[in-house]
Each structure stands twice: as C-alpha cells, then as structure tokens.
C-alpha positions in Angstrom: 0.0 0.0 0.0 2.8 2.3 0.8 4.5 1.5 -2.5 1.3 2.2 -4.4 1.0 5.6 -2.8 4.6 6.4 -3.6 4.0 5.5 -7.3 1.0 7.7 -7.4 2.9 10.7 -6.1 5.7 10.1 -8.6 3.2 10.0 -11.4 1.8 13.3 -10.4 5.2 14.9 -10.1 6.1 13.7 -13.6 2.9 15.2 -15.1 3.7 18.4 -13.2 7.2 18.5 -14.6 6.0 18.0 -18.2 3.5 20.7 -17.9 6.2 23.0 -16.5 8.5 22.2 -19.5 5.7 22.9 -22.0 4.7 26.1 -20.3 8.2 27.4 -20.5 8.5 26.5 -24.2 5.3 28.6 -24.8 3.3 25.8 -26.6 1.3 22.8 -26.0 2.1 19.4 -27.4 -0.6 19.9 -30.0 0.9 23.3 -31.0 4.3 21.7 -31.2 3.0 19.1 -33.5 1.3 21.8 -35.7 4.5 23.8 -35.7 6.5 20.8 -36.9 3.9 20.2 -39.7 4.1 23.8 -40.8 7.9 23.8 -40.9 8.0 20.7 -43.0 5.4 22.3 -45.4 7.5 25.5 -45.6 10.7 23.5 -46.4 8.8 21.6 -49.1 7.6 24.9 -50.7 11.0 26.4 -50.4 12.4 23.4 -52.2 9.8 23.7 -55.0 10.6 27.5 -55.2 14.3 26.7 -55.7 13.5 24.1 -58.4 11.4 26.8 -60.3 14.2 29.3 -59.9 16.6 26.8 -61.4 14.4 26.5 -64.4 13.7 30.3 -64.8 17.0 32.3 -64.8 15.1 35.6 -64.7 13.1 34.7 -61.7 15.5 36.0 -59.1 15.9 39.4 -60.8 12.1 39.9 -61.3 11.4 38.8 -57.8 14.0 41.1 -56.5 12.6 44.1 -58.4 9.1 43.3 -57.3 10.1 43.0 -53.7 12.1 46.3 -53.9 9.2 48.1 -55.5 6.7 46.8 -53.1 8.8 47.6 -50.1 10.1 51.0 -51.0 9.3 52.0 -54.6 13.0 52.9 -54.8 13.5 51.6 -58.4 10.6 53.8 -59.7 11.8 56.9 -58.0 15.5 56.4 -58.9 14.7 55.8 -62.6 12.6 59.0 -62.6 15.5 60.9 -61.0 17.9 59.6 -63.6 15.6 60.6 -66.4 15.1 64.1 -65.1 18.8 64.5 -64.6 19.4 63.5 -68.2 17.7 66.8 -69.3 20.6 68.8 -67.8 24.2 67.5 -67.7 23.7 64.8 -70.4 22.2 67.3 -72.8 25.6 68.7 -73.7 26.4 67.6 -77.3 30.1 66.8 -78.0 31.3 66.5 -81.6 34.6 65.4 -83.1 36.5 67.7 -85.4 35.4 65.5 -88.3 31.7 65.8 -87.3 32.1 69.5 -87.0 33.4 69.7 -90.5 30.8 67.4 -92.0 27.9 69.4 -90.4 29.5 72.7 -91.7 29.2 74.2 -88.2 29.5 78.0 -88.0 29.8 79.8 -84.7 28.0 83.2 -84.3 28.0 85.8 -81.6 24.8 87.2 -79.9 24.6 90.9 -81.0 22.4 93.9 -81.3 20.7 94.4 -84.7 17.5 95.6 -86.4 14.8 93.3 -87.7 13.6 93.9 -91.2 10.1 92.7 -92.1 7.6 93.3 -94.8 4.2 95.0 -94.8 1.6 94.1 -97.4 -0.5 97.0 -98.3 -3.6 96.7 -100.5 -3.9 99.1 -103.4 -5.3 100.1 -106.7 -3.9 101.5 -110.0 -5.1 104.9 -110.7 -4.5 107.6 -113.3 -1.6 110.0 -113.0 -3.8 113.0 -112.1 -1.1 115.4 -113.1 -1.4 113.9 -116.6 -5.3 114.0 -116.8 -7.2 116.8 -118.4 -10.9 117.7 -118.8 -11.8 119.4 -122.1 -14.6 122.0 -121.9 -15.8 124.5 -124.6 -14.5 128.1 -124.4 -18.0 129.3 -125.4 -21.4 127.6 -125.3 -22.8 126.4 -128.6 -23.7 123.6 -131.0 -21.3 120.8 -131.8 -21.1 120.8 -135.6 -18.3 118.3 -135.8 -17.2 115.5 -133.3 -13.8 114.3 -134.6 -12.6 111.8 -131.9 -14.1 108.7 -130.4 -13.9 107.1 -126.9 -10.7 105.1 -126.4 -8.9 106.8 -129.3 -5.4 108.1 -128.9 -4.7 111.7 -129.7 -1.7 113.9 -129.9 -1.0 117.3 -128.6 -2.8 120.1 -130.6 -4.8 117.5 -132.5 -8.4 118.6 -133.4 -11.2 117.2 -131.2 -14.4 119.0 -132.2 -15.9 122.1 -133.9 -18.3 124.2 -131.9 -20.5 127.0 -133.3 -20.6 129.7 -130.7 -24.0 131.0 -129.6 -22.5 134.5 -129.1 -20.7 135.1 -132.4 -22.5 132.5 -134.4 -19.1 131.6 -135.8 -17.4 128.1 -135.4 -14.2 127.5 -133.4 -12.1 124.3 -133.0 -11.3 122.5 -129.8 -7.7 121.0 -129.7 -6.1 118.5 -127.3 -3.7 120.2 -124.8 -1.5 117.1 -124.6 -1.0 113.6 -126.0 -3.0 110.8 -124.5 -6.0 108.6 -124.6 -9.7 109.6 -124.6 -11.1 107.9 -121.5 -14.4 109.8 -121.4 -16.5 111.4 -124.1 -19.7 113.5 -123.5 -20.4 115.1 -126.9 -22.3 114.2 -130.0 -23.0 116.0 -133.4 -25.7 118.6 -133.1 -25.6 118.6 -129.3 -25.6 121.9 -127.3 -22.6 122.2 -124.9 -21.6 124.9 -122.5 -18.6 126.1 -120.6 -19.4 123.8 -117.7 -19.6 120.6 -119.7 -16.6 118.3 -119.8 -16.9 116.9 -123.3 -13.6 114.9 -123.3 -11.3 113.5 -120.6 -7.8 112.7 -121.8 -5.3 110.7 -119.8 -1.6 110.1 -120.4 -1.4 106.3 -119.6 2.3 106.0 -120.1 2.6 106.8 -116.4 0.2 105.7 -113.7 -0.2 106.1 -109.9 -0.5 103.2 -107.5 -2.4 104.2 -104.4 -1.7 102.0 -101.4 -3.9 101.9 -98.3 -1.9 102.3 -95.0 -3.5 101.2 -91.7 -3.0 103.4 -88.6 -0.9 100.6 -86.9 1.6 100.8 -89.8 1.6 104.5 -90.4 4.8 105.1 -88.5 6.7 102.5 -90.5 6.0 104.2 -93.9 8.1 107.0 -95.3 8.9 108.8 -98.4 11.4 107.1 -100.7 10.8 103.7 -99.3 11.1 101.0 -102.0 8.0 99.0 -102.8 7.5 95.8 -104.7 4.2 95.9 -106.6 2.3 92.8 -107.6 -1.0 92.7 -109.5 -3.8 90.6 -108.1 -5.2 89.6 -111.5 -2.1 88.4 -113.4 1.6 87.9 -113.1 2.6 91.6 -113.2 5.5 92.7 -111.0 7.2 96.1 -110.8 9.4 98.1 -108.5 8.9 101.7 -107.3 9.2 103.9 -104.3 6.8 106.0 -102.2 6.6 109.5 -103.5 3.6 110.8 -101.5 1.8 110.1 -98.2 -1.5 111.8 -97.4 -1.5 113.9 -94.3 -5.0 113.0 -93.2 -6.9 109.8 -92.8 -9.8 109.1 -95.2 -13.1 109.8 -93.4 -14.6 106.6 -94.8 -11.8 104.1 -94.8 -9.8 105.6 -91.9 -6.6 104.9 -93.8 -3.8 107.0 -95.2 -2.7 106.8 -98.9 0.8 106.1 -99.9 1.4 106.7 -103.6 3.9 105.1 -106.0 4.5 106.6 -109.4 4.9 103.8 -112.0 6.1 104.1 -115.6 3.7 102.2 -117.9 5.0 102.4 -121.4 3.2 99.3 -122.5 0.0 100.2 -120.7 -0.1 96.9 -118.9 -1.0 98.5 -115.6 -4.6 99.4 -116.1 -6.3 102.0 -113.8 -8.7 100.2 -111.6 -6.5 97.1 -111.3 -6.1 95.8 -107.7 -2.6 95.3 -106.5 -0.6 94.8 -103.3 2.5 96.7 -102.3 5.2 94.9 -100.4 7.2 97.3 -98.3 10.4 96.3 -96.3 10.6 98.1 -92.9 13.1 97.9 -90.1 12.6 97.9 -86.4 13.3 101.4 -85.0 15.5 100.2 -82.1 18.3 97.7 -81.8 17.4 94.3 -80.4 19.3 91.2 -79.3 19.4 89.0 -82.4 20.8 85.7 -83.6 20.8 84.0 -87.0 17.3 82.8 -87.8 18.4 79.3 -88.6 20.1 79.0 -85.2 16.7 78.6 -83.5 15.5 74.9 -83.4 12.4 73.4 -81.7 13.5 71.0 -78.9 10.9 69.6 -76.6 8.4 71.9 -78.3 10.3 75.0 -77.3 12.5 77.4 -79.3 16.1 76.5 -78.5 19.6 77.8 -79.3 22.7 75.7 -78.9 25.3 77.6 -76.9 29.1 77.0 -77.1 30.2 75.5 -73.8 33.7 74.3 -74.7 35.7 73.1 -77.7 33.2 71.2 -79.8 30.7 71.2 -76.9 27.2 72.7 -77.2 24.3 73.0 -74.8 20.7 73.6 -75.6 19.2 76.8 -74.1 15.5 77.5 -74.3 14.6 81.1 -75.4 11.6 83.3 -76.1 11.7 84.8 -79.6 10.2 88.0 -81.0 10.2 89.6 -84.5 12.1 88.0 -87.3 13.1 88.6 -90.9 14.7 86.4 -93.6 18.1 86.3 -91.8 17.7 87.4 -88.2 15.4 86.6 -85.2 14.9 88.6 -82.0 15.7 87.0 -78.7 13.3 88.4 -76.1 14.5 86.4 -73.1 16.6 83.3 -72.2 19.8 82.4 -70.5 22.0 84.1 -73.0 23.8 87.5 -73.1 25.3 89.8 -75.7 28.7 88.4 -76.8 27.8 84.8 -76.1 28.7 82.3 -78.8 26.2 80.0 -80.4 25.7 77.7 -83.4 24.7 80.1 -86.2 24.7 77.4 -88.9 24.4 73.7 -88.5 22.0 73.8 -85.5 19.7 71.2 -87.1 22.6 68.7 -87.1 23.3 69.4 -83.4 19.7 68.9 -82.6 19.8 65.5 -84.4 22.8 64.4 -82.3 20.9 65.5 -79.2 17.7 63.6 -80.1 19.5 60.4 -81.2 21.7 60.6 -78.1 18.7 60.9 -75.9 17.1 57.9 -77.5 20.2 55.8 -76.9 20.3 56.9 -73.3 16.6 56.0 -72.8 17.2 52.6 -74.4 20.0 52.1 -71.9 17.6 52.8 -69.0 15.2 50.2 -70.4 12.5 52.8 -71.4 
C-alpha cells in the first residue's frame, strides 16, 4: 500500500514536470505538432521554389525588383530621377572635329541688330492725275463736228471737235492740250454744250499712280522714298517703285492713309482700276538682341539655341523669340547674353545628335 502511494505521487510529479516544461516553451504538445507540420510544409515549398528558380534564370531578378518596388518604390523613383537628370548635364552635345566639318558648323555671336520685315498694303492702280485733263468749250454752242471717239489716242494740238458759238455764231475748233487717250466722251454731233460741260477727258497712260492703303498701326513705319514691290492681283505683273507721296489726313470713310507710288507704264499693262498689293520692307526702329534665324530649333516643343560651352561642346538653351526677318530673329528672353557664342549654322545637325543621343540613353535605361 505504501509503494502504491509512492508511485501515485511520482506520477503526479512527472505530469507536473512535463507541464512546466511545455509552459516554459510557450506551446502545447498539440501546438508543437502543428509547428513541426508547418515547418515541414514550408521547407517543401522552399524546395519547390528553388526548383522553379533553377528552371527560370530571370526569376531572381524579377522577384528582387518586385520586392524592392513593393517595399520602398525605390526603383521607380530612382529611374525618374535619372531621367530628369538627363535633361541637364547629359544634354551637352560633343562632336569630333570631323563631325564639325561634316555638319558645316558655323559659330556666331549674340549681338544687337534691327529686324527687317515686310508689310503688305492693298492698293489700286489709278490715273496720274497730273497727266489727266478735262476738255470744256470756251463758249457755249452747238457741236457741228465731233472728230474723236472714246478710247482713241490723240496727240497734242490735234483737233477734237468744232463748236458753233452762240455769241458770235461763228465756229471754233477745240484741240487737245496734250498727247494721251480719250477715257471719257460727252459730246455728239448737233448737241448743245456749254462752258461747264466736260466733253472729253484725256489721260496720259504712259505713267500711272498706284495708291496703297496704310492702316494706322503701320503709319509710323511708312516713309517717303521707301522701296515698294508691286504685284497685281489679277495676273503675273510685277514692278518696283518707291513711295513719292503720303497723305497727311486719314480718309473719313476708310480711316486709312494713302501712300502713292508713281509707276512708268509704257506698254500700258498696268490698267487704272486694277487691284494690287504693295510689299514694303521696314526695319525695327530700335536695336534688339538678335541671332541667326536658322540657329533657333524646336526642342521639346520650345525654341532652342545651342550655346558653345567648350571646344566642340554645345548645350541647348530654351529662349523666347520675337520679331524675325529672312536672316535674323529677335531673342526676347533666355539664359543668353550679348557676346555669347552659339551655333549660327548647322544647329539642325546638333539637334539631331541630341535627339539620337537621348534615344540611346533612354534605351540604356530600359525605357
């Protein structure tokens, strides 16, 4: 009986000791079994993962990038920073001496200059009013002879008509005061005419006036003696002249000034009433910062000049441009100053190097 009691106490102590051990370990026998089962499963999956990785050589890189992106997004931000940095230091284009020669590069200097531009002024051919005469009778009477027809050419002192005076009842002859063409006729045989009737209008068409309309905004740019290229609107007629007269008051109806060009017309090709345009070259009235027009290229949708940064090294600089003519363009603003050197000729080739270089750099980044 005593031995049985001792065995019973020993059993209780053993159970208490086991419970104490499992309590210290922080898990129950059931949890320990589950932990062992989970660990075995994890080792099995890890083994399968290693087998897949062995068959897919890109797996490690892709997984690494995904893990990095998911954890920090550092690859995305770093690549953006590298791309943005490329627009600055990496934009400098370097050429060899041979490439410079092949591109026919010419260096220019930013300077002050005046921009020439053209104005197109609408106009119309008119009679030379200094060579236009209205023929009227000296005395009222009856036209007994009408000697010239409309459109006929007459010479100076040539007979035009015979009028029988009402006062003296004797005939007298009207003669042309100059050579020209009859452009109006208001007389017929047997018709009564008086001193206030213009019976003929004669014009010298060997010389005409071209009257150009000048808008108020352009008035200050027009001056006497300015060369004008004249182009007819109806056919392929061209002529050169210069402004010989500018009206001193605006027309009440059109609100324009008239600039006149006298034009020789020996072949009578320029007909009065013909519509024309006058092309006038004008200069800016103040000096402006200018560069060669072909120096400005469009890069990233912005006007750009390639500035000299070193021997055969050029950097794109964005600018704001103003007026321009056939050879020069005004620089309104930008990171350039008078005296700076730039690519005056060959800028398109420099742009091509920049663009192709950017494409190669982007390809290197995996874009």
